[in-house]
C-alpha positions as protocol buffer text, in pm:
chain_id: "A"
residue {
  index: 1
  type: MET
  ca { x: -678 y: 2800 z: -1782 }
}
residue {
  index: 2
  type: LEU
  ca { x: -976 y: 2751 z: -1998 }
}
residue {
  index: 3
  type: ASP
  ca { x: -1156 y: 2427 z: -1964 }
}
residue {
  index: 4
  type: LEU
  ca { x: -1179 y: 2317 z: -2333 }
}
residue {
  index: 5
  type: ASP
  ca { x: -1434 y: 2042 z: -2262 }
}
residue {
  index: 6
  type: GLU
  ca { x: -1681 y: 2307 z: -2096 }
}
residue {
  index: 7
  type: ALA
  ca { x: -1619 y: 2541 z: -2387 }
}
residue {
  index: 8
  type: LEU
  ca { x: -1691 y: 2276 z: -2638 }
}
residue {
  index: 9
  type: THR
  ca { x: -2024 y: 2207 z: -2447 }
}
residue {
  index: 10
  type: VAL
  ca { x: -2097 y: 2574 z: -2462 }
}
residue {
  index: 11
  type: ALA
  ca { x: -2030 y: 2603 z: -2831 }
}
residue {
  index: 12
  type: THR
  ca { x: -2223 y: 2288 z: -2909 }
}
residue {
  index: 13
  type: LYS
  ca { x: -2530 y: 2440 z: -2730 }
}
residue {
  index: 14
  type: ALA
  ca { x: -2488 y: 2754 z: -2930 }
}
residue {
  index: 15
  type: ALA
  ca { x: -2486 y: 2576 z: -3242 }
}
residue {
  index: 16
  type: HIS
  ca { x: -2786 y: 2375 z: -3165 }
}
residue {
  index: 17
  type: THR
  ca { x: -2978 y: 2708 z: -3068 }
}
residue {
  index: 18
  type: ALA
  ca { x: -2880 y: 2845 z: -3403 }
}
residue {
  index: 19
  type: GLY
  ca { x: -2970 y: 2540 z: -3584 }
}
residue {
  index: 20
  type: SER
  ca { x: -3317 y: 2558 z: -3441 }
}
residue {
  index: 21
  type: ILE
  ca { x: -3351 y: 2915 z: -3575 }
}
residue {
  index: 22
  type: LEU
  ca { x: -3247 y: 2786 z: -3912 }
}
residue {
  index: 23
  type: GLU
  ca { x: -3486 y: 2522 z: -3908 }
}
residue {
  index: 24
  type: LYS
  ca { x: -3773 y: 2760 z: -3802 }
}
residue {
  index: 25
  type: TYR
  ca { x: -3719 y: 2953 z: -4112 }
}
residue {
  index: 26
  type: TRP
  ca { x: -3624 y: 2661 z: -4334 }
}
residue {
  index: 27
  type: ARG
  ca { x: -3804 y: 2712 z: -4682 }
}
residue {
  index: 28
  type: GLY
  ca { x: -4027 y: 3005 z: -4555 }
}
residue {
  index: 29
  type: PRO
  ca { x: -4059 y: 3379 z: -4670 }
}
residue {
  index: 30
  type: LEU
  ca { x: -3731 y: 3558 z: -4620 }
}
residue {
  index: 31
  type: THR
  ca { x: -3610 y: 3901 z: -4638 }
}
residue {
  index: 32
  type: ILE
  ca { x: -3306 y: 3893 z: -4840 }
}
residue {
  index: 33
  type: LYS
  ca { x: -3042 y: 4165 z: -4906 }
}
residue {
  index: 34
  type: THR
  ca { x: -2710 y: 4187 z: -5064 }
}
residue {
  index: 35
  type: LYS
  ca { x: -2372 y: 4298 z: -4882 }
}
residue {
  index: 36
  type: THR
  ca { x: -2050 y: 4338 z: -5085 }
}
residue {
  index: 37
  type: SER
  ca { x: -2214 y: 4210 z: -5401 }
}
residue {
  index: 38
  type: ALA
  ca { x: -2503 y: 4060 z: -5572 }
}
residue {
  index: 39
  type: ARG
  ca { x: -2357 y: 3720 z: -5488 }
}
residue {
  index: 40
  type: ASP
  ca { x: -2313 y: 3796 z: -5119 }
}
residue {
  index: 41
  type: LEU
  ca { x: -2651 y: 3751 z: -4937 }
}
residue {
  index: 42
  type: VAL
  ca { x: -2767 y: 3792 z: -4584 }
}
residue {
  index: 43
  type: THR
  ca { x: -3121 y: 3731 z: -4445 }
}
residue {
  index: 44
  type: GLU
  ca { x: -3264 y: 3807 z: -4103 }
}
residue {
  index: 45
  type: VAL
  ca { x: -3176 y: 3456 z: -4002 }
}
residue {
  index: 46
  type: ASP
  ca { x: -2807 y: 3542 z: -4011 }
}
residue {
  index: 47
  type: GLY
  ca { x: -2846 y: 3813 z: -3739 }
}
residue {
  index: 48
  type: LEU
  ca { x: -3106 y: 3607 z: -3554 }
}
residue {
  index: 49
  type: ALA
  ca { x: -2881 y: 3301 z: -3521 }
}
residue {
  index: 50
  type: GLN
  ca { x: -2547 y: 3510 z: -3451 }
}
residue {
  index: 51
  type: GLU
  ca { x: -2741 y: 3669 z: -3149 }
}
residue {
  index: 52
  type: ALA
  ca { x: -2841 y: 3358 z: -3003 }
}
residue {
  index: 53
  type: ILE
  ca { x: -2489 y: 3225 z: -3034 }
}
residue {
  index: 54
  type: ILE
  ca { x: -2337 y: 3529 z: -2873 }
}
residue {
  index: 55
  type: GLU
  ca { x: -2604 y: 3545 z: -2592 }
}
residue {
  index: 56
  type: THR
  ca { x: -2542 y: 3145 z: -2519 }
}
residue {
  index: 57
  type: ILE
  ca { x: -2163 y: 3220 z: -2512 }
}
residue {
  index: 58
  type: LEU
  ca { x: -2169 y: 3535 z: -2297 }
}
residue {
  index: 59
  type: ASN
  ca { x: -2380 y: 3352 z: -2048 }
}
residue {
  index: 60
  type: THR
  ca { x: -2082 y: 3140 z: -1948 }
}
residue {
  index: 61
  type: TYR
  ca { x: -1806 y: 3374 z: -2065 }
}
residue {
  index: 62
  type: PRO
  ca { x: -1885 y: 3728 z: -2018 }
}
residue {
  index: 63
  type: ASP
  ca { x: -1542 y: 3834 z: -2072 }
}
residue {
  index: 64
  type: HIS
  ca { x: -1470 y: 3665 z: -2391 }
}
residue {
  index: 65
  type: GLY
  ca { x: -1451 y: 3859 z: -2732 }
}
residue {
  index: 66
  type: PHE
  ca { x: -1590 y: 3778 z: -3067 }
}
residue {
  index: 67
  type: ILE
  ca { x: -1494 y: 3781 z: -3436 }
}
residue {
  index: 68
  type: THR
  ca { x: -1833 y: 3777 z: -3625 }
}
residue {
  index: 69
  type: GLU
  ca { x: -1945 y: 3767 z: -3989 }
}
residue {
  index: 70
  type: GLU
  ca { x: -2254 y: 3977 z: -3916 }
}
residue {
  index: 71
  type: VAL
  ca { x: -2279 y: 4316 z: -3738 }
}
residue {
  index: 72
  type: VAL
  ca { x: -2335 y: 4245 z: -3377 }
}
residue {
  index: 73
  type: GLY
  ca { x: -2682 y: 4364 z: -3254 }
}
residue {
  index: 74
  type: LYS
  ca { x: -2732 y: 4653 z: -3017 }
}
residue {
  index: 75
  type: ARG
  ca { x: -2822 y: 4402 z: -2714 }
}
residue {
  index: 76
  type: HIS
  ca { x: -2461 y: 4257 z: -2742 }
}
residue {
  index: 77
  type: ALA
  ca { x: -2271 y: 4554 z: -2909 }
}
residue {
  index: 78
  type: GLN
  ca { x: -2126 y: 4705 z: -2581 }
}
residue {
  index: 79
  type: ALA
  ca { x: -2031 y: 4367 z: -2442 }
}
residue {
  index: 80
  type: VAL
  ca { x: -1857 y: 4263 z: -2748 }
}
residue {
  index: 81
  type: GLU
  ca { x: -1676 y: 4611 z: -2770 }
}
residue {
  index: 82
  type: LYS
  ca { x: -1564 y: 4583 z: -2391 }
}
residue {
  index: 83
  type: ASN
  ca { x: -1434 y: 4239 z: -2451 }
}
residue {
  index: 84
  type: GLU
  ca { x: -1228 y: 4356 z: -2786 }
}
residue {
  index: 85
  type: HIS
  ca { x: -898 y: 4263 z: -2625 }
}
residue {
  index: 86
  type: SER
  ca { x: -955 y: 3943 z: -2465 }
}
residue {
  index: 87
  type: PRO
  ca { x: -717 y: 3674 z: -2527 }
}
residue {
  index: 88
  type: TYR
  ca { x: -1031 y: 3458 z: -2621 }
}
residue {
  index: 89
  type: LYS
  ca { x: -1226 y: 3513 z: -2951 }
}
residue {
  index: 90
  type: TRP
  ca { x: -1507 y: 3333 z: -3063 }
}
residue {
  index: 91
  type: ILE
  ca { x: -1526 y: 3304 z: -3427 }
}
residue {
  index: 92
  type: ILE
  ca { x: -1879 y: 3289 z: -3570 }
}
residue {
  index: 93
  type: ASP
  ca { x: -2062 y: 3214 z: -3900 }
}
residue {
  index: 94
  type: PRO
  ca { x: -2422 y: 3204 z: -3790 }
}
residue {
  index: 95
  type: LEU
  ca { x: -2544 y: 3094 z: -4147 }
}
residue {
  index: 96
  type: ASP
  ca { x: -2281 y: 2955 z: -4373 }
}
residue {
  index: 97
  type: GLY
  ca { x: -2418 y: 2904 z: -4712 }
}
residue {
  index: 98
  type: THR
  ca { x: -2684 y: 3166 z: -4701 }
}
residue {
  index: 99
  type: THR
  ca { x: -2753 y: 3146 z: -5079 }
}
residue {
  index: 100
  type: ASN
  ca { x: -2819 y: 2781 z: -5029 }
}
residue {
  index: 101
  type: PHE
  ca { x: -3045 y: 2842 z: -4753 }
}
residue {
  index: 102
  type: THR
  ca { x: -3255 y: 3098 z: -4954 }
}
residue {
  index: 103
  type: ARG
  ca { x: -3289 y: 2834 z: -5220 }
}
residue {
  index: 104
  type: GLY
  ca { x: -3408 y: 2566 z: -4984 }
}
residue {
  index: 105
  type: LYS
  ca { x: -3070 y: 2367 z: -5026 }
}
residue {
  index: 106
  type: LYS
  ca { x: -2950 y: 2145 z: -4751 }
}
residue {
  index: 107
  type: ASP
  ca { x: -2578 y: 2264 z: -4776 }
}
residue {
  index: 108
  type: CYS
  ca { x: -2586 y: 2533 z: -4515 }
}
residue {
  index: 109
  type: GLY
  ca { x: -2550 y: 2558 z: -4150 }
}
residue {
  index: 110
  type: THR
  ca { x: -2361 y: 2712 z: -3858 }
}
residue {
  index: 111
  type: ILE
  ca { x: -1970 y: 2761 z: -3760 }
}
residue {
  index: 112
  type: ILE
  ca { x: -1839 y: 2843 z: -3429 }
}
residue {
  index: 113
  type: ALA
  ca { x: -1463 y: 2828 z: -3332 }
}
residue {
  index: 114
  type: LEU
  ca { x: -1254 y: 2949 z: -3040 }
}
residue {
  index: 115
  type: GLN
  ca { x: -916 y: 3148 z: -3062 }
}
residue {
  index: 116
  type: GLU
  ca { x: -683 y: 3165 z: -2767 }
}
residue {
  index: 117
  type: ASN
  ca { x: -409 y: 3426 z: -2813 }
}
residue {
  index: 118
  type: ASP
  ca { x: -434 y: 3380 z: -3191 }
}
residue {
  index: 119
  type: GLU
  ca { x: -421 y: 3010 z: -3187 }
}
residue {
  index: 120
  type: LEU
  ca { x: -735 y: 2812 z: -3309 }
}
residue {
  index: 121
  type: VAL
  ca { x: -822 y: 2540 z: -3015 }
}
residue {
  index: 122
  type: LEU
  ca { x: -1175 y: 2453 z: -3071 }
}
residue {
  index: 123
  type: GLY
  ca { x: -1437 y: 2396 z: -3367 }
}
residue {
  index: 124
  type: VAL
  ca { x: -1797 y: 2311 z: -3415 }
}
residue {
  index: 125
  type: ILE
  ca { x: -1984 y: 2269 z: -3744 }
}
residue {
  index: 126
  type: PHE
  ca { x: -2356 y: 2198 z: -3741 }
}
residue {
  index: 127
  type: LEU
  ca { x: -2536 y: 2098 z: -4068 }
}
residue {
  index: 128
  type: PRO
  ca { x: -2892 y: 2087 z: -3925 }
}
residue {
  index: 129
  type: PHE
  ca { x: -3047 y: 1969 z: -4258 }
}
residue {
  index: 130
  type: LEU
  ca { x: -2791 y: 1710 z: -4302 }
}
residue {
  index: 131
  type: ASP
  ca { x: -2798 y: 1599 z: -3941 }
}
residue {
  index: 132
  type: GLN
  ca { x: -2420 y: 1637 z: -3925 }
}
residue {
  index: 133
  type: LEU
  ca { x: -2253 y: 1785 z: -3600 }
}
residue {
  index: 134
  type: PHE
  ca { x: -1885 y: 1796 z: -3611 }
}
residue {
  index: 135
  type: THR
  ca { x: -1710 y: 1880 z: -3280 }
}
residue {
  index: 136
  type: GLY
  ca { x: -1345 y: 1904 z: -3165 }
}
residue {
  index: 137
  type: ALA
  ca { x: -1082 y: 2073 z: -2960 }
}
residue {
  index: 138
  type: LYS
  ca { x: -707 y: 2083 z: -2950 }
}
residue {
  index: 139
  type: GLY
  ca { x: -571 y: 1752 z: -2821 }
}
residue {
  index: 140
  type: LYS
  ca { x: -919 y: 1603 z: -2803 }
}
residue {
  index: 141
  type: GLY
  ca { x: -974 y: 1448 z: -3138 }
}
residue {
  index: 142
  type: ALA
  ca { x: -1265 y: 1542 z: -3417 }
}
residue {
  index: 143
  type: PHE
  ca { x: -1592 y: 1396 z: -3417 }
}
residue {
  index: 144
  type: CYS
  ca { x: -1923 y: 1357 z: -3632 }
}
residue {
  index: 145
  type: ASN
  ca { x: -2229 y: 1293 z: -3422 }
}
residue {
  index: 146
  type: GLY
  ca { x: -2012 y: 1157 z: -3142 }
}
residue {
  index: 147
  type: LYS
  ca { x: -1795 y: 923 z: -3359 }
}
residue {
  index: 148
  type: GLU
  ca { x: -1452 y: 988 z: -3422 }
}
residue {
  index: 149
  type: VAL
  ca { x: -1385 y: 1074 z: -3785 }
}
residue {
  index: 150
  type: THR
  ca { x: -1134 y: 918 z: -4000 }
}
residue {
  index: 151
  type: LEU
  ca { x: -971 y: 1096 z: -4300 }
}
residue {
  index: 152
  type: ARG
  ca { x: -938 y: 940 z: -4649 }
}
residue {
  index: 153
  type: GLN
  ca { x: -598 y: 815 z: -4714 }
}
residue {
  index: 154
  type: THR
  ca { x: -530 y: 1010 z: -5031 }
}
residue {
  index: 155
  type: LYS
  ca { x: -267 y: 885 z: -5253 }
}
residue {
  index: 156
  type: ASP
  ca { x: -147 y: 1170 z: -5463 }
}
residue {
  index: 157
  type: MET
  ca { x: -293 y: 1482 z: -5660 }
}
residue {
  index: 158
  type: ILE
  ca { x: -445 y: 1271 z: -5932 }
}
residue {
  index: 159
  type: ASP
  ca { x: -663 y: 1085 z: -5661 }
}
residue {
  index: 160
  type: THR
  ca { x: -755 y: 1424 z: -5507 }
}
residue {
  index: 161
  type: LEU
  ca { x: -1117 y: 1572 z: -5473 }
}
residue {
  index: 162
  type: ILE
  ca { x: -1077 y: 1914 z: -5365 }
}
residue {
  index: 163
  type: SER
  ca { x: -1307 y: 2228 z: -5327 }
}
residue {
  index: 164
  type: THR
  ca { x: -1233 y: 2594 z: -5397 }
}
residue {
  index: 165
  type: ASN
  ca { x: -1429 y: 2913 z: -5399 }
}
residue {
  index: 166
  type: LEU
  ca { x: -1467 y: 2930 z: -5768 }
}
residue {
  index: 167
  type: MET
  ca { x: -1679 y: 3234 z: -5801 }
}
residue {
  index: 168
  type: ALA
  ca { x: -1471 y: 3470 z: -5575 }
}
residue {
  index: 169
  type: ARG
  ca { x: -1137 y: 3338 z: -5724 }
}
residue {
  index: 170
  type: SER
  ca { x: -1263 y: 3387 z: -6094 }
}
residue {
  index: 171
  type: ARG
  ca { x: -1178 y: 3660 z: -6334 }
}
residue {
  index: 172
  type: GLU
  ca { x: -1429 y: 3757 z: -6611 }
}
residue {
  index: 173
  type: ASP
  ca { x: -1322 y: 3798 z: -6951 }
}
residue {
  index: 174
  type: LYS
  ca { x: -1591 y: 3865 z: -7218 }
}
residue {
  index: 175
  type: GLY
  ca { x: -1860 y: 3725 z: -7013 }
}
residue {
  index: 176
  type: ILE
  ca { x: -1651 y: 3401 z: -6939 }
}
residue {
  index: 177
  type: LEU
  ca { x: -1520 y: 3326 z: -6600 }
}
residue {
  index: 178
  type: HIS
  ca { x: -1191 y: 3167 z: -6563 }
}
residue {
  index: 179
  type: VAL
  ca { x: -1041 y: 3017 z: -6269 }
}
residue {
  index: 180
  type: THR
  ca { x: -726 y: 2813 z: -6202 }
}
residue {
  index: 181
  type: PHE
  ca { x: -667 y: 2496 z: -5963 }
}
residue {
  index: 182
  type: PRO
  ca { x: -403 y: 2222 z: -5941 }
}
residue {
  index: 183
  type: ALA
  ca { x: -452 y: 1908 z: -6147 }
}
residue {
  index: 184
  type: CYS
  ca { x: -668 y: 1670 z: -5956 }
}
residue {
  index: 185
  type: SER
  ca { x: -929 y: 1406 z: -5988 }
}
residue {
  index: 186
  type: PHE
  ca { x: -1223 y: 1648 z: -5965 }
}
residue {
  index: 187
  type: ILE
  ca { x: -1372 y: 1965 z: -5805 }
}
residue {
  index: 188
  type: HIS
  ca { x: -1675 y: 1970 z: -5590 }
}
residue {
  index: 189
  type: ASN
  ca { x: -1820 y: 2289 z: -5479 }
}
residue {
  index: 190
  type: TYR
  ca { x: -2116 y: 2314 z: -5242 }
}
residue {
  index: 191
  type: GLY
  ca { x: -2123 y: 2686 z: -5180 }
}
residue {
  index: 192
  type: CYS
  ca { x: -2080 y: 2621 z: -4814 }
}
residue {
  index: 193
  type: ALA
  ca { x: -1737 y: 2597 z: -4644 }
}
residue {
  index: 194
  type: ALA
  ca { x: -1914 y: 2400 z: -4362 }
}
residue {
  index: 195
  type: THR
  ca { x: -2030 y: 2129 z: -4590 }
}
residue {
  index: 196
  type: GLU
  ca { x: -1694 y: 2148 z: -4795 }
}
residue {
  index: 197
  type: MET
  ca { x: -1474 y: 2086 z: -4455 }
}
residue {
  index: 198
  type: GLY
  ca { x: -1738 y: 1848 z: -4355 }
}
residue {
  index: 199
  type: ALA
  ca { x: -1705 y: 1636 z: -4652 }
}
residue {
  index: 200
  type: ILE
  ca { x: -1301 y: 1616 z: -4596 }
}
residue {
  index: 201
  type: LEU
  ca { x: -1382 y: 1517 z: -4226 }
}
residue {
  index: 202
  type: LEU
  ca { x: -1617 y: 1228 z: -4341 }
}
residue {
  index: 203
  type: GLY
  ca { x: -1331 y: 1087 z: -4586 }
}
residue {
  index: 204
  type: GLU
  ca { x: -1559 y: 1189 z: -4901 }
}
residue {
  index: 205
  type: ASN
  ca { x: -1320 y: 1476 z: -5012 }
}
residue {
  index: 206
  type: ASP
  ca { x: -951 y: 1544 z: -4966 }
}
residue {
  index: 207
  type: GLY
  ca { x: -872 y: 1921 z: -4937 }
}
residue {
  index: 208
  type: ILE
  ca { x: -980 y: 2270 z: -4985 }
}
residue {
  index: 209
  type: LEU
  ca { x: -826 y: 2588 z: -5152 }
}
residue {
  index: 210
  type: TYR
  ca { x: -988 y: 2921 z: -5046 }
}
residue {
  index: 211
  type: ASP
  ca { x: -880 y: 3273 z: -5125 }
}
residue {
  index: 212
  type: GLY
  ca { x: -1081 y: 3574 z: -4984 }
}
residue {
  index: 213
  type: VAL
  ca { x: -1301 y: 3381 z: -4760 }
}
residue {
  index: 214
  type: GLY
  ca { x: -1379 y: 3500 z: -4407 }
}
residue {
  index: 215
  type: LEU
  ca { x: -1171 y: 3357 z: -4103 }
}
residue {
  index: 216
  type: TRP
  ca { x: -1536 y: 3234 z: -3982 }
}
residue {
  index: 217
  type: ASP
  ca { x: -1562 y: 3012 z: -4291 }
}
residue {
  index: 218
  type: ILE
  ca { x: -1232 y: 2816 z: -4203 }
}
residue {
  index: 219
  type: ALA
  ca { x: -1165 y: 2841 z: -3839 }
}
residue {
  index: 220
  type: ALA
  ca { x: -1356 y: 2562 z: -3704 }
}
residue {
  index: 221
  type: GLY
  ca { x: -1274 y: 2325 z: -4002 }
}
residue {
  index: 222
  type: CYS
  ca { x: -918 y: 2397 z: -3951 }
}
residue {
  index: 223
  type: VAL
  ca { x: -921 y: 2276 z: -3589 }
}
residue {
  index: 224
  type: LEU
  ca { x: -1128 y: 1969 z: -3677 }
}
residue {
  index: 225
  type: LEU
  ca { x: -900 y: 1853 z: -3980 }
}
residue {
  index: 226
  type: ALA
  ca { x: -567 y: 1924 z: -3749 }
}
residue {
  index: 227
  type: GLU
  ca { x: -718 y: 1691 z: -3468 }
}
residue {
  index: 228
  type: ALA
  ca { x: -810 y: 1419 z: -3744 }
}
residue {
  index: 229
  type: GLY
  ca { x: -463 y: 1413 z: -3864 }
}
residue {
  index: 230
  type: GLY
  ca { x: -473 y: 1674 z: -4156 }
}
residue {
  index: 231
  type: LYS
  ca { x: -301 y: 2005 z: -4209 }
}
residue {
  index: 232
  type: TYR
  ca { x: -401 y: 2342 z: -4247 }
}
residue {
  index: 233
  type: CYS
  ca { x: -235 y: 2695 z: -4320 }
}
residue {
  index: 234
  type: TYR
  ca { x: -394 y: 3006 z: -4362 }
}
residue {
  index: 235
  type: THR
  ca { x: -286 y: 3392 z: -4383 }
}
residue {
  index: 236
  type: TYR
  ca { x: -497 y: 3711 z: -4345 }
}
residue {
  index: 237
  type: LYS
  ca { x: -529 y: 3930 z: -4648 }
}
residue {
  index: 238
  type: ASP
  ca { x: -482 y: 4233 z: -4423 }
}
residue {
  index: 239
  type: HIS
  ca { x: -278 y: 4148 z: -4103 }
}
residue {
  index: 240
  type: THR
  ca { x: -390 y: 4446 z: -3937 }
}
residue {
  index: 241
  type: ASP
  ca { x: -767 y: 4323 z: -3947 }
}
residue {
  index: 242
  type: PRO
  ca { x: -881 y: 3937 z: -3925 }
}
residue {
  index: 243
  type: ARG
  ca { x: -1222 y: 4032 z: -4051 }
}
residue {
  index: 244
  type: LYS
  ca { x: -1084 y: 4121 z: -4419 }
}
residue {
  index: 245
  type: GLY
  ca { x: -1039 y: 3763 z: -4530 }
}
residue {
  index: 246
  type: VAL
  ca { x: -801 y: 3502 z: -4555 }
}
residue {
  index: 247
  type: THR
  ca { x: -627 y: 3264 z: -4786 }
}
residue {
  index: 248
  type: CYS
  ca { x: -639 y: 2921 z: -4681 }
}
residue {
  index: 249
  type: VAL
  ca { x: -522 y: 2557 z: -4767 }
}
residue {
  index: 250
  type: ALA
  ca { x: -660 y: 2249 z: -4563 }
}
residue {
  index: 251
  type: SER
  ca { x: -630 y: 1881 z: -4657 }
}
residue {
  index: 252
  type: THR
  ca { x: -531 y: 1530 z: -4557 }
}
residue {
  index: 253
  type: ALA
  ca { x: -157 y: 1489 z: -4488 }
}
residue {
  index: 254
  type: PRO
  ca { x: -11 y: 1340 z: -4798 }
}
residue {
  index: 255
  type: ILE
  ca { x: -115 y: 1607 z: -5029 }
}
residue {
  index: 256
  type: PHE
  ca { x: -91 y: 1907 z: -4825 }
}
residue {
  index: 257
  type: ASP
  ca { x: 249 y: 2038 z: -4929 }
}
residue {
  index: 258
  type: GLU
  ca { x: 158 y: 2013 z: -5307 }
}
residue {
  index: 259
  type: LEU
  ca { x: -166 y: 2207 z: -5235 }
}
residue {
  index: 260
  type: HIS
  ca { x: 0 y: 2454 z: -5036 }
}
residue {
  index: 261
  type: ASN
  ca { x: 261 y: 2523 z: -5315 }
}
residue {
  index: 262
  type: PHE
  ca { x: -32 y: 2620 z: -5555 }
}
residue {
  index: 263
  type: PHE
  ca { x: -104 y: 2936 z: -5361 }
}
residue {
  index: 264
  type: TRP
  ca { x: 258 y: 2977 z: -5213 }
}
residue {
  index: 265
  type: PRO
  ca { x: 504 y: 2835 z: -5460 }
}
residue {
  index: 266
  type: ASP
  ca { x: 784 y: 2971 z: -5271 }
}
residue {
  index: 267
  type: GLY
  ca { x: 747 y: 2722 z: -4998 }
}
residue {
  index: 268
  type: LEU
  ca { x: 583 y: 2706 z: -4659 }
}
residue {
  index: 269
  type: GLN
  ca { x: 468 y: 3035 z: -4522 }
}
residue {
  index: 270
  type: GLN
  ca { x: 625 y: 3170 z: -4205 }
}
residue {
  index: 271
  type: GLY
  ca { x: 565 y: 3519 z: -4070 }
}
residue {
  index: 272
  type: GLY
  ca { x: 201 y: 3609 z: -4016 }
}
residue {
  index: 273
  type: THR
  ca { x: 75 y: 3266 z: -4116 }
}
residue {
  index: 274
  type: HIS
  ca { x: -127 y: 3032 z: -3902 }
}
residue {
  index: 275
  type: SER
  ca { x: -58 y: 2669 z: -3953 }
}
residue {
  index: 276
  type: ARG
  ca { x: -68 y: 2314 z: -3794 }
}
């Protein structure tokens, strides 16, 4: 049986290692490329940070598998391929909020989660430029910089401040972007799932609605929110490949069902869905 306390220590060490790389390149010259679109950026920092995380984890868990945002480098490709069928999968976003990072904005960081037999059991979010480290594991609570987090006591949807991936969910009509979201108090978007999840954990915001983000964007935040008394539900866009995106709702408990019904009006998802 995996020792979650040890695994959390390893994940935290890996996040700090990645954070040091982010800080080294902060507001410096970068090689910026695009992936799936002009809005989907990647830099050399993404790859360097990911390799450092994988290296740290493999040093302790040489038989564990990985689900990563970026392509795994040659140094670790063989080990990652060999461990493809491990019941333990580390889910890694080495630099969440890459666009923010390239603009010198502080809303960016590293996300690491652990999945055991398809169940999320551990999460770490490190926002080095905001000096925020969120950590948690199943049955062990959720913390920010070592202090247990407290979610906001949301009253109802009119009292709710949510985040959603506006650009990915929008449709364009004659040069104008349109996006729908449920009636609420306000929409805040940081361009970084790590910061948006962190804001809920800090009691500043109430929930998120994402459609088309990566599993690596939401996995750690979902674990942490559930440990803090919130709820989450996500489903894969392609159930044969977890790397092809998810639809996800996560929030404080009082508004969860209403937010959930925005994406899934026929009720709570069942088959192929991951929730807590």
